[in-house]
C-alpha positions as CSV (number, residue, x, y, z in Angstrom):
1,M,-94.3,108.8,-10.7
2,K,-96.9,111.6,-10.6
3,K,-99.6,109.0,-11.2
4,I,-98.4,106.9,-8.3
5,A,-98.2,109.9,-6.0
6,A,-101.7,111.0,-6.9
7,F,-102.9,107.4,-6.3
8,L,-101.3,107.3,-2.9
9,L,-102.7,110.7,-2.0
10,C,-106.2,109.6,-3.0
11,I,-105.9,106.5,-0.8
12,L,-104.7,108.7,2.1
13,L,-107.6,111.1,1.7
14,T,-110.1,108.2,1.6
15,V,-108.7,106.6,4.7
16,S,-108.8,110.0,6.5
17,L,-112.4,110.6,5.5
18,I,-113.5,107.1,6.7
19,A,-111.7,107.6,10.0
20,F,-113.3,111.1,10.4
21,S,-116.7,109.8,9.5
22,G,-116.4,107.0,12.0
23,C,-115.4,109.4,14.8
24,S,-118.1,111.9,13.8
25,S,-120.9,109.2,13.7
26,K,-119.8,107.9,17.1
27,E,-120.0,111.3,18.7
28,T,-123.5,112.2,17.2
29,K,-125.1,108.8,17.2
30,P,-128.6,109.2,18.7
31,D,-129.9,107.0,21.5
32,N,-132.4,104.9,19.6
33,S,-133.3,102.8,22.7
34,R,-136.1,105.2,23.6
35,P,-138.8,106.9,21.5
36,G,-138.9,110.6,21.4
37,F,-142.6,110.8,22.1
38,L,-145.2,108.8,24.0
39,T,-149.0,109.0,24.4
40,V,-151.2,107.9,27.3
41,G,-154.8,106.8,26.3
42,T,-157.3,108.0,29.0
43,A,-161.0,108.6,28.5
44,S,-163.4,111.6,28.5
45,S,-162.0,114.7,30.1
46,G,-164.9,114.5,32.7
47,G,-163.7,111.3,34.3
48,A,-160.8,110.4,36.5
49,Y,-158.8,108.6,33.8
50,Y,-157.8,111.9,32.2
51,P,-156.2,113.8,35.2
52,I,-154.5,110.5,36.2
53,G,-153.2,110.1,32.7
54,I,-151.8,113.7,32.7
55,S,-149.9,112.9,35.9
56,I,-148.5,109.7,34.4
57,A,-147.4,111.6,31.3
58,D,-145.8,114.4,33.3
59,I,-143.8,111.9,35.4
60,I,-142.5,110.2,32.3
61,T,-141.6,113.5,30.6
62,N,-139.8,114.9,33.6
63,E,-138.0,111.8,34.8
64,L,-137.1,110.0,31.5
65,G,-137.0,113.0,29.2
66,I,-139.5,111.5,26.8
67,Q,-142.2,114.0,25.8
68,T,-145.4,112.3,26.8
69,T,-149.0,113.6,26.6
70,A,-152.4,112.3,27.8
71,Q,-154.9,111.7,25.0
72,V,-158.6,111.9,25.3
73,T,-160.1,108.6,24.0
74,G,-163.3,106.6,24.1
75,G,-162.2,105.0,27.4
76,A,-161.6,101.6,28.8
77,V,-162.9,99.5,25.9
78,E,-161.3,101.5,23.1
79,N,-158.0,101.8,24.9
80,N,-157.2,98.1,24.6
81,T,-157.7,98.3,20.8
82,L,-155.5,101.4,20.7
83,I,-152.8,99.5,22.5
84,Q,-153.1,96.5,20.3
85,N,-152.9,98.6,17.2
86,K,-150.0,100.8,18.6
87,K,-152.1,104.0,18.3
88,V,-151.1,104.9,21.9
89,D,-148.2,103.7,24.0
90,L,-149.8,103.4,27.4
91,A,-153.5,103.3,28.3
92,I,-155.8,103.1,31.3
93,T,-158.4,100.3,31.2
94,Q,-160.5,98.0,33.4
95,S,-159.4,94.6,34.4
96,S,-162.6,93.2,32.9
97,M,-162.0,94.9,29.6
98,A,-158.4,93.9,29.4
99,Y,-159.5,90.2,29.9
100,A,-162.2,90.5,27.3
101,A,-159.8,92.1,24.8
102,F,-157.1,89.6,25.4
103,E,-159.5,86.7,24.9
104,G,-161.6,88.3,22.1
105,K,-164.8,88.3,24.1
106,E,-167.7,90.8,23.9
107,P,-167.5,93.7,23.1
108,Y,-164.4,92.7,21.1
109,S,-164.7,90.9,17.8
110,E,-161.2,89.5,17.9
111,K,-158.4,88.7,20.3
112,H,-156.0,91.4,21.4
113,P,-152.9,89.2,22.2
114,D,-150.4,92.1,22.4
115,V,-152.1,93.8,25.3
116,N,-149.9,93.5,28.5
117,I,-150.3,94.9,32.0
118,L,-147.8,97.5,33.2
119,F,-149.4,97.7,36.7
120,N,-152.8,96.9,38.3
121,G,-154.6,98.6,41.2
122,L,-154.5,102.1,39.7
123,S,-158.0,102.9,40.9
124,K,-161.5,101.6,41.1
125,G,-163.8,102.2,38.1
126,V,-167.1,102.9,39.9
127,F,-170.5,102.5,38.2
128,H,-172.6,105.7,38.6
129,V,-176.1,106.4,37.2
130,V,-177.0,110.1,37.8
131,V,-180.6,111.4,37.5
132,M,-182.3,114.6,38.7
133,K,-184.5,114.3,41.8
134,D,-187.6,115.3,40.1
135,S,-187.2,112.8,37.2
136,G,-189.3,110.1,38.8
137,I,-186.4,107.7,38.4
138,N,-185.7,106.0,41.7
139,S,-184.3,102.6,40.7
140,M,-182.3,101.1,37.8
141,A,-185.6,99.4,36.8
142,D,-187.1,102.9,36.1
143,L,-184.5,103.6,33.3
144,K,-186.2,101.4,30.8
145,G,-187.5,103.6,27.9
146,K,-185.7,106.7,29.2
147,R,-183.2,108.9,27.4
148,V,-179.8,107.8,28.8
149,V,-176.3,109.1,28.1
150,M,-173.9,106.1,28.1
151,G,-170.7,108.1,28.1
152,P,-168.4,108.1,25.1
153,A,-168.6,105.3,22.5
154,G,-166.1,102.7,23.4
155,G,-166.1,103.6,27.1
156,G,-166.3,101.3,30.0
157,A,-169.7,102.5,31.2
158,I,-171.4,100.8,28.4
159,N,-170.3,97.3,29.4
160,M,-170.9,97.9,33.1
161,A,-174.4,99.1,32.3
162,R,-175.0,96.0,30.2
163,D,-173.9,93.7,33.0
164,V,-175.8,95.6,35.8
165,W,-179.0,96.0,33.8
166,S,-179.0,92.3,32.8
167,V,-180.1,91.4,36.4
168,Y,-182.9,93.9,36.1
169,G,-184.2,92.2,32.9
170,F,-183.4,94.8,30.4
171,G,-180.5,96.0,28.2
172,I,-179.0,99.0,26.5
173,E,-181.4,98.3,23.5
174,D,-184.3,99.1,25.9
175,V,-183.2,102.7,26.6
176,N,-182.9,105.6,24.2
177,A,-179.1,105.6,24.4
178,T,-176.8,108.4,23.3
179,Y,-173.0,108.5,23.4
180,V,-171.2,111.7,24.4
181,S,-168.6,112.7,27.0
182,Y,-169.5,112.6,30.6
183,S,-169.3,116.3,30.9
184,D,-171.6,116.9,27.9
185,G,-174.0,114.3,29.3
186,I,-174.2,116.1,32.7
187,S,-174.8,119.4,30.9
188,S,-177.7,117.7,28.9
189,L,-179.0,116.3,32.2
190,K,-179.1,119.7,33.8
191,D,-180.8,121.2,30.7
192,G,-183.5,118.5,30.8
193,K,-182.5,117.0,27.4
194,V,-181.8,113.5,28.9
195,D,-183.1,111.6,31.8
196,A,-179.9,109.9,33.1
197,V,-176.2,109.8,32.7
198,V,-174.2,106.6,33.1
199,I,-170.6,107.2,34.2
200,Q,-167.9,104.6,34.8
201,S,-165.1,106.5,36.6
202,A,-162.9,106.3,39.6
203,A,-164.7,108.1,42.4
204,P,-165.2,110.9,42.8
205,A,-165.9,111.5,39.1
206,S,-165.1,115.1,38.2
207,A,-168.2,115.5,36.0
208,I,-170.4,114.7,39.0
209,K,-168.4,117.0,41.3
210,E,-169.0,119.8,38.9
211,L,-172.7,119.0,38.9
212,A,-172.7,119.0,42.7
213,A,-171.1,122.4,42.8
214,T,-174.0,123.9,40.9
215,T,-177.1,122.0,42.2
216,K,-178.2,119.5,44.9
217,N,-181.2,118.5,42.8
218,F,-179.7,115.2,41.7
219,R,-179.4,111.7,42.9
220,I,-177.1,108.7,42.1
221,L,-179.0,105.4,41.8
222,S,-178.0,102.5,44.1
223,V,-177.8,98.9,43.1
224,E,-180.0,97.0,45.5
225,E,-178.1,94.4,47.7
226,E,-179.8,91.4,46.2
227,K,-179.0,92.6,42.7
228,V,-175.3,93.2,43.7
229,K,-175.1,89.5,44.8
230,E,-176.5,88.4,41.4
231,I,-174.0,90.6,39.6
232,L,-171.0,89.3,41.6
233,E,-172.1,85.7,40.9
234,L,-172.4,86.3,37.2
235,Y,-169.3,88.6,36.8
236,P,-166.7,87.8,39.5
237,Y,-164.3,90.6,38.3
238,Y,-166.6,93.2,39.9
239,G,-166.6,94.3,43.5
240,K,-169.1,96.0,45.8
241,I,-168.5,99.6,47.0
242,T,-170.3,102.2,49.1
243,L,-170.0,105.8,48.1
244,N,-170.5,107.9,51.3
245,K,-173.0,110.7,51.0
246,E,-170.3,113.2,51.7
247,M,-168.5,112.4,48.5
248,Y,-171.0,114.1,46.2
249,G,-173.3,115.7,48.7
250,T,-176.1,113.2,48.1
251,D,-178.9,112.6,50.6
252,E,-177.8,109.1,51.4
253,N,-175.0,106.7,50.8
254,V,-174.9,105.0,47.3
255,E,-174.4,101.2,47.0
256,T,-172.9,100.2,43.7
257,I,-170.2,98.1,42.0
258,Y,-166.7,98.7,40.8
259,V,-164.0,97.2,38.6
260,T,-160.2,97.6,39.0
261,N,-158.4,99.9,36.7
262,M,-154.9,99.3,35.4
263,V,-152.3,100.6,33.0
264,V,-151.6,98.5,29.9
265,V,-148.9,98.6,27.1
266,N,-148.2,96.7,24.0
267,K,-146.1,93.6,24.6
268,N,-143.7,94.8,22.0
269,M,-142.6,97.8,24.0
270,S,-138.9,97.3,24.9
271,K,-138.3,95.6,28.2
272,D,-135.9,98.3,29.3
273,L,-138.5,101.1,28.5
274,A,-141.3,99.3,30.3
275,Y,-139.0,98.8,33.3
276,D,-137.9,102.4,33.3
277,I,-141.5,103.7,33.0
278,T,-142.7,101.4,35.8
279,K,-139.8,102.4,38.0
280,V,-140.2,106.2,37.7
281,L,-144.0,106.0,38.1
282,F,-143.7,104.1,41.4
283,E,-140.8,106.3,42.6
284,N,-143.3,109.2,42.1
285,I,-146.4,107.4,43.3
286,D,-147.5,110.3,45.5
287,K,-147.8,112.5,42.4
288,I,-150.2,110.0,40.8
289,K,-152.2,109.8,44.0
290,E,-152.4,113.5,44.2
291,S,-153.7,113.8,40.6
292,N,-157.2,112.6,41.5
293,P,-158.7,111.3,44.7
294,A,-159.6,108.1,42.8
295,A,-155.9,107.1,42.7
296,K,-155.4,107.5,46.5
297,D,-155.3,103.8,47.2
298,L,-152.6,102.9,44.6
299,K,-150.0,100.7,46.4
300,L,-146.8,99.2,45.2
301,E,-147.6,96.0,47.1
302,E,-150.8,95.5,45.2
303,A,-149.7,96.6,41.7
304,A,-149.0,93.0,40.5
305,N,-152.0,91.3,42.1
306,N,-155.0,89.7,40.5
307,L,-153.8,89.9,36.9
308,P,-156.3,88.7,34.3
309,I,-153.8,88.8,31.5
310,P,-150.0,88.7,31.3
311,M,-147.8,91.4,32.7
312,H,-145.1,93.0,30.5
313,P,-141.7,91.5,31.2
314,G,-140.2,94.9,31.9
315,A,-142.7,95.7,34.6
316,L,-142.4,92.1,36.0
317,K,-138.7,92.7,36.4
318,Y,-139.3,95.8,38.4
319,F,-141.9,94.3,40.7
320,T,-139.6,91.2,41.2
321,E,-136.7,93.5,42.2
322,K,-139.0,95.2,44.7
323,G,-140.1,91.9,46.2
324,V,-143.7,92.4,45.1
325,V,-143.5,89.3,42.9
326,K,-141.7,86.3,44.3
């Protein structure tokens, strides 16, 4: 009889423990639908990507409760590879580089099929070439054989320079190229250690604004009108832009080219998370615009336009709900 009672007591205790365990796990079960931490790939701290990335990170942190930080990277080219390899969760890149990455075209050695667009039209990545007035460099053609900072390795300036200079009959191999951040490049320019700095950034670029605050002895090279026409015929993802002289305090307006910037994510990001991120970013669009003058033209109505690669389904859901995508 004692054995039977002990056996029944054991069963009762086991059932109680199972029931308690079930209740306890239900009460403390974490929400695994969202990660605890996200990173936003940007570029050199001297460009516009970085402050815009900080704004995006802050919005996600404050609105979704997911700790998010902006990470300095090599820029537009590297960011697509970081997204493909899941080294960052969101990243800013150029439309031309997103297309090249997705298709495995130069400068990429293989296809990046997991790169998807979260939204387009973030800003315009403008091509700048900065020189000192007393350098003797008055045209892109004068850069051949000169000491030129190309921005960080993996940055978008490299490929824009390659495309622009191709219509002048020379390439990156024809200059003495170095690869450092835009800010470091501008410092070297002021110190006379290099002859020119190539910057691909939304305008105004903070590194050039910092230069303009200390000296007026610099110029930004224009791309001549006939050369712009050649570039647009060869590379239709570029556009023409005029930088008014008031922007950087230059002696005259600067004629150059730009490429659209966008935010990309990995296609394997959950649909719900991509939707939620897109939603809170556009509900706080003014904060993004205020982060850097380059983002001032970001518009909900244009965020799903002119897409060179697929848009993430979560973002597509949001833009469809808002009537941006029919």
